[in-house]
NULUM-354330 format. One record per atom (N, C-alpha, C): x, y, z. Coordinates in steps of 0.1 Angstrom, whole numbers, padded with zeros to 4 digits, always signed. Layout:
// NULUM-354330
XYZ
...
// end
This chain:
// NULUM-354330
+0146+0001+0234
+0135-0009+0232
+0130-0009+0218
+0129-0021+0212
+0124-0022+0199
+0109-0018+0198
+0106-0010+0188
+0092-0005+0187
+0083-0017+0182
+0071-0018+0187
+0062-0028+0183
+0051-0022+0174
+0055-0014+0165
+0046-0008+0155
+0053-0007+0142
+0045-0001+0132
+0051-0001+0118
+0058+0012+0115
+0063+0019+0126
+0069+0032+0123
+0082+0031+0115
+0088+0019+0115
+0101+0017+0108
+0098+0010+0094
+0086+0007+0091
+0083+0001+0078
+0082+0011+0067
+0091+0010+0057
+0091+0019+0046
+0093+0010+0033
+0088+0016+0022
+0089+0009+0009
+0083-0005+0009
+0072-0006+0016
+0065-0019+0018
+0055-0022+0007
+0047-0031+0009
+0036-0035-0001
+0025-0024-0002
+0024-0017+0008
+0013-0007+0008
-0001-0013+0009
-0002-0024+0015
-0015-0032+0015
-0026-0025+0024
-0021-0017+0033
-0031-0009+0041
-0038-0017+0052
-0034-0030+0054
-0041-0038+0064
-0037-0033+0078
-0025-0028+0080
-0021-0023+0093
-0030-0011+0098
-0035-0003+0089
-0044+0008+0092
-0057+0003+0097
-0063-0007+0091
-0076-0012+0096
-0076-0020+0109
-0064-0026+0112
-0063-0034+0124
-0060-0026+0136
-0055-0014+0134
-0050-0005+0145
-0062-0001+0154
-0062-0005+0167
-0074-0002+0176
-0075+0013+0179
-0064+0020+0178
-0063+0035+0181
-0065+0043+0168
-0065+0037+0157
-0067+0044+0144
-0057+0055+0142
-0044+0052+0145
-0034+0062+0144
-0024+0060+0132
-0029+0051+0123
-0021+0048+0111
-0029+0052+0099
-0023+0060+0090
-0030+0063+0077
-0021+0058+0066
-0027+0057+0054
-0019+0052+0043
-0018+0064+0033
-0005+0067+0030
-0002+0079+0021
+0008+0075+0011
+0008+0082+0000
+0019+0080-0010
+0032+0086-0005
+0043+0078-0007
+0056+0083-0003
+0062+0091-0014
+0074+0096-0013
+0080+0105-0023
+0081+0099-0036
+0082+0086-0037
+0083+0079-0050
+0070+0075-0056
+0059+0078-0049
+0046+0075-0055
+0040+0062-0052
+0043+0056-0040
+0038+0043-0036
+0032+0044-0022
+0021+0037-0020
+0014+0037-0007
+0022+0031+0004
+0023+0037+0015
+0030+0031+0027
+0023+0037+0040
+0025+0030+0051
+0018+0035+0063
+0025+0046+0070
+0018+0055+0076
+0023+0066+0083
+0017+0066+0097
+0025+0064+0107
+0021+0064+0121
+0020+0079+0125
+0009+0085+0123
+0009+0100+0125
+0007+0105+0139
+0004+0095+0149
+0003+0099+0163
+0009+0088+0171
+0022+0087+0171
+0029+0076+0178
+0027+0077+0193
+0024+0089+0198
+0022+0090+0213
+0010+0083+0217
+0000+0081+0209
-0012+0074+0212
-0011+0059+0210
+0000+0054+0204
+0002+0040+0201
+0004+0032+0214
-0003+0021+0216
-0002+0013+0228
+0008+0002+0227
+0015+0001+0215
+0025-0009+0213
+0019-0023+0214
+0007-0024+0209
+0000-0037+0210
+0006-0047+0200
+0012-0042+0189
+0019-0051+0179
+0009-0057+0169
-0003-0053+0169
-0013-0059+0159
-0009-0055+0145
-0004-0043+0143
-0001-0038+0129
+0011-0047+0123
+0020-0051+0132
+0031-0059+0127
+0027-0073+0125
+0017-0078+0133
+0013-0092+0132
+0005-0095+0119
-0001-0085+0113
-0008-0087+0101
+0000-0082+0088
+0012-0078+0090
+0020-0072+0079
+0028-0083+0072
+0023-0086+0060
+0030-0096+0052
+0044-0092+0048
+0047-0079+0047
+0060-0074+0044
+0070-0076+0056
+0065-0076+0068
+0073-0078+0080
+0077-0093+0082
+0071-0102+0074
+0074-0116+0076
+0079-0122+0062
+0091-0127+0062
+0097-0132+0050
+0089-0145+0045
+0081-0151+0053
+0074-0163+0049
+0061-0159+0043
+0056-0168+0034
+0043-0166+0027
+0033-0174+0036
+0021-0168+0039
+0011-0175+0047
+0004-0185+0037
+0010-0196+0036
+0005-0206+0027
+0004-0220+0034
-0008-0223+0038
-0009-0236+0044
-0020-0245+0037
-0020-0243+0024
-0030-0251+0016
-0029-0266+0018
-0040-0272+0018
-0041-0287+0022
-0044-0295+0010
-0046-0289-0002
-0050-0297-0014
-0040-0294-0025
-0040-0303-0034
-0032-0301-0046
-0038-0290-0055
-0030-0281-0060
-0035-0270-0068
-0043-0275-0080
-0055-0270-0082
-0063-0273-0093
-0062-0262-0104
-0059-0265-0116
-0057-0255-0126
-0068-0256-0137
-0073-0245-0142
-0083-0245-0152
-0081-0234-0162
-0085-0237-0175
-0088-0227-0185
-0103-0224-0184
-0106-0211-0183
-0121-0208-0181
-0125-0196-0188
-0138-0195-0190
-0144-0183-0195
-0159-0182-0192
-0164-0170-0193
-0178-0168-0191
-0186-0172-0203
-0197-0179-0202
-0205-0182-0213
-0214-0171-0219
-0214-0160-0211
-0220-0148-0216
-0211-0140-0225
-0213-0139-0238
-0204-0133-0247
-0201-0118-0244
-0211-0111-0239
-0210-0097-0236
-0200-0095-0224
-0202-0104-0214
-0193-0103-0202
-0178-0106-0207
-0177-0117-0215
-0164-0121-0219
-0157-0110-0228
-0165-0104-0236
-0159-0093-0245
-0155-0081-0237
-0162-0078-0226
-0159-0066-0219
-0148-0068-0209
-0146-0080-0203
-0136-0082-0193
-0122-0084-0199
-0112-0083-0191
-0098-0083-0196
-0094-0097-0203
-0099-0108-0197
-0096-0121-0203
-0108-0129-0205
-0111-0139-0197
-0123-0147-0199
-0135-0143-0190
-0134-0133-0182
-0145-0128-0174
-0148-0135-0161
-0138-0144-0157
-0141-0152-0145
-0141-0144-0132
-0133-0134-0131
-0133-0125-0119
-0146-0119-0117
-0152-0114-0127
-0166-0108-0126
-0176-0119-0123
-0175-0130-0129
-0185-0141-0127
-0184-0147-0113
-0172-0147-0108
-0170-0152-0094
-0177-0142-0084
-0175-0129-0086
-0182-0119-0078
-0197-0120-0079
-0202-0121-0091
-0216-0122-0094
-0222-0135-0087
-0215-0146-0088
-0220-0158-0082
-0221-0157-0067
-0210-0151-0060
-0210-0151-0046
-0219-0140-0040
-0221-0129-0048
-0230-0119-0044
-0244-0125-0043
-0248-0133-0053
-0261-0139-0054
-0262-0150-0043
-0251-0154-0037
-0251-0163-0025
-0252-0156-0012
-0252-0142-0012
-0253-0134+0000
-0240-0128+0005
-0230-0129-0003
-0217-0123+0000
-0217-0108-0004
-0209-0100+0004
-0205-0087-0001
-0192-0088-0009
-0190-0080-0019
-0178-0081-0027
-0170-0068-0026
-0157-0070-0024
-0148-0059-0024
-0138-0060-0035
-0140-0052-0045
-0132-0052-0057
-0125-0038-0059
-0120-0036-0071
-0112-0023-0073
-0119-0016-0085
-0120-0003-0083
-0125+0006-0094
-0116+0018-0095
-0117+0024-0107
-0110+0037-0109
-0118+0048-0105
-0112+0057-0096
-0119+0069-0092
-0113+0081-0099
-0121+0086-0109
-0115+0097-0118
-0113+0110-0110
-0121+0112-0100
-0120+0125-0092
-0107+0125-0085
-0103+0114-0079
-0090+0113-0072
-0079+0108-0080
-0082+0104-0093
-0072+0098-0102
-0064+0086-0096
-0072+0077-0091
-0065+0065-0084
-0074+0053-0085
-0068+0041-0084
-0076+0029-0082
-0079+0027-0067
-0090+0022-0064
-0093+0021-0050
-0103+0009-0047
-0101+0003-0036
-0110-0008-0032
-0124-0002-0028
-0134-0009-0031
-0148-0005-0027
-0156-0017-0024
-0166-0015-0015
-0175-0026-0011
-0189-0025-0017
-0194-0036-0022
-0207-0036-0028
-0215-0048-0024
-0228-0047-0026
-0237-0058-0022
-0246-0062-0034
-0244-0056-0046
-0252-0059-0058
-0243-0062-0069
-0248-0070-0078
-0240-0073-0091
-0239-0061-0099
-0250-0053-0099
-0249-0040-0107
-0238-0031-0103
-0236-0029-0090
-0225-0021-0085
-0212-0027-0087
-0211-0041-0087
-0198-0048-0089
-0193-0046-0103
-0201-0042-0112
-0197-0040-0126
-0185-0030-0127
-0185-0021-0117
-0174-0011-0118
-0160-0017-0116
-0160-0030-0111
-0147-0036-0109
-0142-0043-0121
-0150-0043-0132
-0146-0050-0144
-0133-0044-0150
-0124-0053-0155
-0112-0048-0161
-0100-0046-0152
-0088-0048-0158
-0076-0047-0150
-0073-0032-0147
-0067-0030-0135
-0062-0016-0132
-0048-0018-0129
-0039-0013-0138
-0025-0016-0136
-0018-0005-0128
-0024+0000-0117
-0018+0009-0108
-0022+0004-0094
-0014+0008-0084
-0016+0004-0070
-0029+0009-0065
-0036+0001-0058
-0049+0005-0053
-0048+0010-0039
-0057+0019-0035
-0058+0024-0022
-0069+0015-0015
-0065+0008-0005
-0073-0003+0001
-0082+0002+0013
-0078+0011+0021
-0087+0014+0033
-0101+0018+0029
-0103+0023+0017
-0117+0027+0012
-0126+0015+0012
-0121+0003+0010
-0129-0009+0010
-0126-0018+0022
-0114-0020+0026
-0110-0029+0037
-0116-0024+0051
-0118-0011+0052
-0123-0006+0065
-0138-0009+0068
-0145-0016+0058
-0159-0018+0059
-0163-0032+0064
-0153-0040+0068
-0156-0054+0073
-0164-0053+0086
-0173-0062+0087
-0180-0064+0100
-0183-0079+0103
-0183-0082+0115
-0185-0096+0119
-0200-0100+0115
-0201-0113+0111
-0214-0118+0108
-0217-0117+0093
-0209-0110+0085
-0211-0109+0071
-0201-0118+0063
-0204-0122+0051
-0196-0129+0043
-0190-0121+0032
-0177-0123+0028
-0171-0114+0018
-0163-0121+0008
-0164-0116-0004
-0155-0120-0015
-0146-0108-0018
-0133-0111-0016
-0123-0100-0017
-0113-0103-0029
-0110-0093-0037
-0100-0094-0047
-0089-0084-0044
-0077-0088-0048
-0066-0079-0045
-0053-0084-0051
-0042-0077-0050
-0029-0082-0053
-0025-0093-0043
-0015-0101-0047
-0011-0112-0038
-0006-0107-0024
+0001-0096-0024
+0006-0091-0011
-0006-0085-0003
-0015-0079-0009
-0027-0074-0002
-0035-0086+0004
-0036-0096-0003
-0044-0108+0001
-0036-0115+0012
-0023-0116+0011
-0015-0122+0022
-0017-0115+0035
-0016-0102+0035
-0018-0095+0048
-0033-0096+0052
-0042-0096+0043
-0056-0097+0047
-0059-0111+0053
-0053-0121+0048
-0054-0135+0054
-0050-0134+0068
-0038-0128+0071
-0033-0127+0085
-0043-0120+0094
-0049-0109+0088
-0059-0101+0096
-0071-0109+0099
-0078-0116+0089
-0090-0123+0092
-0088-0135+0101
-0076-0141+0100
-0072-0152+0109
-0070-0147+0123
-0064-0135+0124
-0062-0129+0138
-0075-0126+0144
-0085-0121+0136
-0098-0117+0141
-0108-0129+0142
-0103-0141+0138
-0111-0153+0139
-0124-0152+0130
-0123-0147+0118
-0134-0145+0109
-0131-0151+0095
-0120-0159+0095
-0115-0164+0082
-0126-0172+0074
-0135-0179+0081
-0144-0188+0075
-0155-0180+0067
-0155-0167+0069
-0165-0158+0063
-0160-0152+0049
-0148-0156+0045
-0141-0149+0034
-0137-0159+0023
-0139-0154+0011
-0133-0160-0001
-0123-0150-0007
-0110-0154-0008
-0100-0144-0012
-0095-0148-0026
-0094-0138-0034
-0089-0141-0048
-0078-0131-0051
-0067-0135-0056
-0056-0127-0061
-0054-0129-0076
-0043-0124-0082
-0041-0126-0096
-0026-0127-0099
-0022-0132-0110
-0008-0132-0114
-0004-0117-0115
+0005-0113-0107
+0008-0099-0106
+0022-0096-0112
+0022-0086-0120
+0035-0081-0126
+0042-0072-0117
+0035-0065-0108
+0041-0054-0100
+0032-0042-0101
+0035-0032-0093
+0027-0019-0094
+0036-0008-0097
+0032+0001-0106
+0041+0012-0110
+0039+0024-0101
+0048+0033-0102
+0047+0045-0094
+0035+0054-0097
+0028+0059-0087
+0017+0068-0090
+0022+0081-0095
+0034+0084-0093
+0040+0096-0098
+0041+0095-0114
+0045+0083-0118
+0045+0080-0133
+0031+0081-0138
+0021+0075-0131
+0007+0075-0136
+0002+0090-0137
+0005+0098-0128
+0001+0112-0128
+0008+0120-0140
+0020+0117-0142
+0027+0123-0154
+0019+0118-0167
+0016+0106-0168
+0009+0100-0179
-0004+0107-0181
-0012+0107-0170
-0026+0113-0172
-0025+0128-0174
-0015+0135-0169
-0013+0149-0172
-0011+0151-0187
-0003+0142-0193
-0002+0143-0208
-0015+0141-0215
-0022+0130-0211
-0035+0127-0217
-0045+0138-0216
-0046+0144-0204
-0056+0155-0201
-0053+0167-0210
-0041+0169-0215
-0039+0180-0225
-0048+0178-0237
-0052+0166-0240
-0060+0163-0252
-0075+0161-0248
-0077+0155-0236
-0091+0151-0233
-0098+0160-0223
-0090+0169-0216
-0096+0176-0205
-0096+0167-0193
-0102+0171-0182
-0102+0162-0170
-0107+0148-0173
-0100+0138-0168
-0104+0124-0171
-0117+0121-0163
-0127+0115-0170
-0139+0111-0163
-0140+0096-0162
-0133+0088-0170
-0133+0074-0169
-0120+0068-0176
-0115+0057-0172
-0103+0051-0177
-0104+0036-0177
-0099+0029-0188
-0099+0015-0188
-0085+0011-0194
-0079+0000-0188
-0066-0004-0191
-0066-0015-0202
-0077-0021-0205
-0077-0032-0215
-0089-0030-0224
-0087-0034-0237
-0098-0033-0247
-0095-0043-0258
-0105-0051-0262
-0103-0061-0271
-0107-0058-0285
-0108-0045-0288
-0112-0042-0302
-0103-0047-0313
-0090-0049-0309
-0080-0055-0318
-0078-0069-0315
-0087-0075-0307
-0085-0089-0303
-0078-0090-0289
-0080-0101-0283
-0075-0103-0269
-0060-0102-0268
-0052-0107-0278
-0038-0107-0277
-0031-0093-0280
-0039-0084-0284
-0035-0070-0286
-0044-0061-0278
-0046-0065-0265
-0055-0057-0257
-0049-0049-0246
-0035-0048-0246
-0029-0039-0237
-0031-0024-0242
-0042-0018-0237
-0046-0005-0243
-0049+0004-0231
-0048+0017-0234
-0053+0027-0225
-0065+0034-0232
-0077+0034-0226
-0089+0039-0232
-0094+0049-0222
-0095+0062-0226
-0098+0073-0216
-0109+0082-0221
-0118+0085-0213
-0128+0096-0216
-0125+0108-0208
-0127+0120-0214
-0124+0132-0207
-0136+0142-0208
-0134+0153-0201
-0144+0163-0200
-0145+0172-0212
-0136+0172-0221
-0136+0181-0233
-0149+0180-0241
-0154+0168-0243
-0166+0166-0250
-0178+0165-0241
-0176+0169-0228
-0187+0169-0219
-0193+0156-0217
-0185+0145-0218
-0190+0131-0216
-0186+0127-0202
-0196+0123-0194
-0193+0117-0181
-0199+0104-0180
-0192+0094-0182
-0197+0080-0182
-0186+0070-0178
-0190+0060-0171
-0180+0049-0168
-0179+0040-0180
-0167+0036-0183
-0164+0027-0194
-0169+0013-0191
-0172+0011-0179
-0177-0003-0175
-0191-0002-0169
-0199+0008-0172
-0211+0010-0165
-0222+0000-0169
-0222-0005-0181
-0233-0014-0185
-0228-0025-0194
-0230-0037-0189
-0225-0049-0196
-0232-0050-0210
-0245-0046-0210
-0252-0048-0223
-0248-0039-0234
-0244-0026-0231
-0240-0017-0241
-0226-0013-0242
-0218-0015-0231
-0205-0010-0230
-0195-0020-0236
-0197-0022-0249
-0188-0031-0257
-0179-0022-0265
-0167-0027-0269
-0157-0018-0275
-0162-0011-0288
-0170-0017-0296
-0175-0011-0308
-0184+0001-0306
-0190+0002-0294
-0199+0012-0291
-0193+0024-0283
-0181+0022-0278
-0175+0032-0270
-0165+0040-0279
-0167+0053-0279
-0158+0062-0286
-0150+0070-0276
-0138+0065-0273
-0129+0071-0263
-0123+0084-0268
-0121+0093-0259
-0114+0105-0263
-0099+0103-0265
-0094+0092-0259
-0080+0089-0260
-0079+0074-0260
-0072+0068-0270
-0070+0054-0271
-0056+0051-0276
-0048+0043-0268
-0034+0041-0271
-0031+0026-0268
-0023+0020-0277
-0019+0006-0275
-0005+0005-0271
-0002-0006-0263
+0012-0009-0260
+0020-0012-0273
+0014-0019-0282
+0020-0022-0295
+0023-0010-0304
+0017+0001-0301
+0019+0013-0308
+0028+0023-0300
+0034+0018-0289
+0043+0027-0282
+0037+0035-0270
+0026+0030-0264
+0020+0037-0253
+0030+0039-0242
+0032+0051-0237
+0042+0054-0227
+0040+0047-0213
+0027+0046-0209
+0024+0040-0196
+0030+0025-0197
+0026+0018-0207
+0030+0004-0208
+0046+0003-0210
+0051+0013-0217
+0066+0012-0219
+0073+0012-0205
+0069+0021-0196
+0075+0021-0183
+0071+0010-0174
+0058+0007-0174
+0053-0004-0165
+0058-0017-0169
+0057-0022-0181
+0061-0035-0186
+0076-0036-0187
+0083-0024-0188
+0097-0024-0188
+0104-0025-0174
+0095-0027-0164
+0099-0029-0150
+0108-0018-0144
+0107-0006-0150
+0116+0005-0145
+0110+0014-0135
+0098+0012-0131
+0091+0021-0122
+0083+0014-0112
+0086+0002-0109
+0078-0006-0099
+0082-0003-0085
+0073-0006-0075
+0076-0004-0061
+0088-0012-0057
+0096-0007-0048
+0108-0013-0043
+0106-0028-0039
+0095-0030-0032
+0091-0043-0027
+0088-0053-0038
+0085-0048-0050
+0082-0057-0061
+0094-0063-0067
+0106-0058-0063
+0119-0063-0068
+0125-0072-0057
+0126-0067-0045
+0134-0074-0035
+0126-0082-0024
+0113-0080-0024
+0105-0086-0013
+0093-0093-0018
+0091-0095-0031
+0080-0102-0037
+0082-0117-0035
+0072-0123-0029
+0073-0138-0027
+0060-0145-0033
+0055-0139-0043
+0041-0143-0048
+0041-0147-0062
+0052-0149-0069
+0052-0152-0083
+0047-0167-0085
+0042-0169-0097
+0039-0182-0102
+0028-0189-0094
+0031-0199-0085
+0021-0206-0078
+0021-0202-0063
+0028-0191-0059
+0030-0187-0046
+0018-0177-0042
+0010-0181-0033
-0002-0173-0030
-0008-0177-0016
-0014-0167-0010
-0022-0170+0003
-0037-0169+0000
-0041-0168-0013
-0055-0167-0017
-0061-0181-0018
-0075-0181-0019
-0082-0193-0023
-0082-0196-0038
-0082-0185-0045
-0083-0186-0060
-0073-0175-0066
-0067-0179-0077
-0059-0170-0084
-0063-0170-0099
-0064-0158-0105
-0068-0157-0119
-0058-0149-0127
-0059-0149-0140
-0050-0142-0149
-0054-0144-0163
-0046-0140-0172
-0047-0143-0187
-0040-0156-0190
-0047-0164-0198
-0041-0177-0202
-0036-0175-0217
-0024-0170-0218
-0019-0167-0231
-0009-0177-0237
-0010-0189-0231
+0000-0200-0236
-0003-0205-0250
+0005-0214-0254
+0004-0219-0268
-0009-0226-0271
-0014-0233-0261
-0026-0241-0264
-0038-0233-0268
-0039-0220-0263
-0050-0211-0265
-0046-0199-0273
-0035-0200-0280
-0029-0189-0288
-0038-0184-0298
-0047-0192-0304
-0056-0188-0315
-0069-0181-0310
-0071-0182-0297
-0084-0176-0291
-0083-0161-0292
-0093-0154-0296
-0094-0140-0297
-0103-0133-0287
-0111-0142-0280
-0121-0137-0271
-0117-0135-0257
-0106-0143-0253
-0101-0142-0239
-0103-0155-0231
-0093-0160-0225
-0093-0172-0217
-0087-0168-0203
-0094-0171-0193
-0089-0169-0179
-0081-0181-0174
-0070-0178-0169
-0062-0188-0161
-0068-0188-0147
-0072-0200-0142
-0078-0200-0129
-0070-0211-0121
-0066-0208-0109
-0060-0217-0099
-0068-0218-0087
-0071-0230-0082
-0078-0232-0069
-0067-0237-0059
-0065-0230-0049
-0054-0234-0039
-0060-0241-0027
-0073-0238-0024
-0079-0243-0011
-0092-0251-0015
-0097-0258-0005
-0110-0264-0006
-0121-0254-0009
-0120-0243-0002
-0130-0232-0004
-0129-0228-0019
-0118-0225-0024
-0116-0221-0038
-0122-0231-0048
-0118-0244-0045
-0122-0254-0054
-0138-0256-0054
-0143-0255-0042
-0158-0257-0040
-0166-0246-0047
-0161-0234-0046
-0167-0223-0053
-0167-0225-0068
-0156-0229-0073
-0155-0231-0088
-0164-0242-0092
-0165-0253-0085
-0173-0264-0089
-0188-0261-0088
-0192-0251-0080
-0206-0248-0079
-0210-0238-0089
-0201-0231-0096
-0205-0220-0105
-0212-0225-0117
-0222-0218-0122
-0228-0221-0135
-0226-0208-0144
-0229-0210-0156
-0228-0198-0165
-0213-0196-0170
-0204-0206-0167
-0190-0205-0171
-0186-0219-0175
-0175-0219-0183
-0169-0231-0188
-0155-0232-0181
-0153-0243-0174
-0140-0246-0167
-0134-0259-0173
-0123-0258-0179
-0116-0270-0184
-0103-0272-0176
-0103-0284-0169
-0091-0287-0161
-0079-0289-0170
-0068-0283-0166
-0056-0284-0174
-0044-0286-0164
-0033-0290-0170
-0021-0291-0162
-0017-0276-0158
-0011-0276-0146
-0007-0263-0141
+0003-0256-0151
+0012-0263-0157
+0021-0258-0166
+0014-0251-0178
+0003-0256-0182
-0005-0250-0193
-0011-0237-0189
-0017-0237-0177
-0025-0226-0172
-0015-0214-0169
-0003-0218-0163
+0006-0207-0159
+0017-0204-0169
+0015-0209-0181
+0025-0207-0191
+0026-0192-0194
+0038-0187-0195
+0041-0173-0197
+0040-0163-0185
+0036-0169-0174
+0036-0161-0162
+0050-0159-0155
+0052-0148-0149
+0065-0146-0142
+0068-0156-0131
+0079-0162-0131
+0083-0172-0121
+0091-0165-0110
+0097-0154-0113
+0105-0147-0103
+0103-0132-0104
+0106-0125-0093
+0104-0110-0094
+0115-0105-0104
+0112-0093-0110
+0122-0087-0119
+0134-0081-0111
+0145-0080-0117
+0157-0073-0111
+0154-0058-0111
+0158-0051-0100
+0157-0037-0100
+0167-0030-0110
+0162-0023-0119
+0171-0017-0129
+0180-0006-0123
+0191-0004-0128
+0201+0006-0123
+0195+0020-0123
+0187+0023-0134
+0182+0037-0135
+0169+0040-0128
+0164+0030-0119
+0152+0032-0113
+0152+0045-0104
+0163+0047-0096
+0163+0058-0087
+0163+0071-0095
+0170+0071-0106
+0170+0083-0115
+0156+0086-0119
+0149+0075-0124
+0135+0077-0129
+0126+0082-0118
+0127+0076-0106
+0118+0080-0095
+0120+0095-0092
+0132+0100-0093
+0135+0114-0091
+0128+0123-0102
+0129+0118-0114
+0124+0125-0125
+0108+0125-0125
+0103+0114-0121
+0088+0114-0120
+0083+0123-0109
+0091+0126-0100
+0087+0135-0089
+0091+0150-0092
+0097+0152-0104
+0101+0165-0108
+0091+0172-0117
+0095+0183-0123
+0086+0190-0133
+0087+0185-0147
+0096+0175-0149
+0098+0170-0163
+0085+0163-0167
+0082+0164-0180
+0071+0157-0186
+0074+0142-0188
+0064+0134-0190
+0067+0120-0192
+0074+0118-0206
+0071+0126-0216
+0078+0125-0228
+0093+0128-0227
+0096+0138-0219
+0110+0142-0216
+0117+0130-0209
+0111+0125-0199
+0116+0114-0192
+0118+0101-0201
+0109+0099-0209
+0110+0087-0218
+0121+0089-0228
+0124+0101-0232
+0135+0104-0242
+0148+0100-0236
+0150+0103-0223
+0162+0099-0216
+0162+0084-0215
+0151+0078-0212
+0150+0064-0210
+0154+0056-0222
+0150+0061-0234
+0154+0055-0247
+0169+0056-0249
+0175+0068-0245
+0190+0070-0247
+0197+0060-0238
+0192+0057-0226
+0198+0048-0217
+0198+0034-0222
+0186+0030-0228
+0184+0016-0233
+0191+0014-0247
+0194+0024-0254
+0199+0023-0268
+0211+0013-0269
+0221+0015-0261
+0233+0005-0263
+0229-0009-0261
+0220-0012-0251
+0216-0026-0249
+0208-0031-0261
+0200-0023-0267
+0192-0027-0278
+0201-0030-0290
+0211-0022-0292
+0220-0024-0303
+0228-0038-0301
+0232-0040-0288
+0239-0052-0285
+0230-0064-0287
+0218-0064-0283
+0209-0075-0284
+0206-0078-0299
+0204-0067-0306
+0201-0069-0321
+0213-0075-0328
+0225-0071-0324
+0237-0077-0330
+0238-0092-0327
+0235-0095-0315
+0235-0110-0311
+0225-0118-0320
+0213-0112-0322
+0204-0119-0331
+0209-0121-0345
+0215-0110-0350
+0220-0111-0364
+0231-0121-0365
+0240-0121-0355
+0251-0131-0355
+0246-0145-0354
+0235-0147-0346
+0229-0160-0344
+0223-0165-0357
+0216-0156-0365
+0210-0159-0377
+0221-0164-0387
+0233-0157-0387
+0243-0161-0396
+0250-0174-0392
// end
């Protein structure tokens, strides 16, 4: 008999929605050997085979839960508060949306970095002050049960997450008949890197900083277009502060990080992450969420296209997929929204999932080994060297 539970689901999105829908609470979300979250049915004997976990699993369904009834509205947008815009990764619209809805009586579920557990995790808040911890991109996979397990009937929620997390969550709130209480927002997603890689990276950083007390993945001190940065505080200088704790004072010029590294200067985290060599298996072969594919009400991201190439402060790309999303945007004050063609707003965004590189399995094994991230990267460079020489030769021949 075919099992009606998630016991056979492996290398999935790791959205964690199966764990919160399970009436027997026999599913937990753990990291697998490659460093990605996936469900573990730890007490199968208590499973009633109700099938709820599979019914909300976006990975288990090849279709995207997309029944939008309106034409997608596209906007270039930014916060009119210069401090918010400066501190946020792009134009600050994600924070402003949360702020607006919290003031309307919604609870907000965003993502923060937990330095104690060295992970990104969803958390639930009721105040704008607490929601500030969600500011900034976190380019690692988030642990969702910490936030998703706090839903209750009769409350209204604003939820942010990756497209796959939001797709499963849409299935869940529809199944529970509470969909009208939610505003769902996702973002243009590159993919999620292995937590084993992240731990290797932070292990290297902590040799300089001591135990990490705060981390930020983006910083505009060199301008928005060179903001792929890792900014970390450690315990070496006895500093314990959140990099996003105060909109008024936590601006780049006033923060002295113990570790600061840019992608453009060879940061190893971004080398592996943006090189697509250490993403979750589902990010290659099961991602159905690129470009305009979404189950959310609203999608945000960076608008780095040609029309706004000279902007140094940050522009948010904003897409409204549903009436709910459009209505929220039209009601917001304190922000500028300029309606644009979809092609302008989505310029530069990935249209298709990346191909899984041949060396991924090798790298996954090395990230789980005793090798340092510098040793692993050294091999990575050797592997890529022939391709780089070939591509450079093609450019030279083309110029001639």
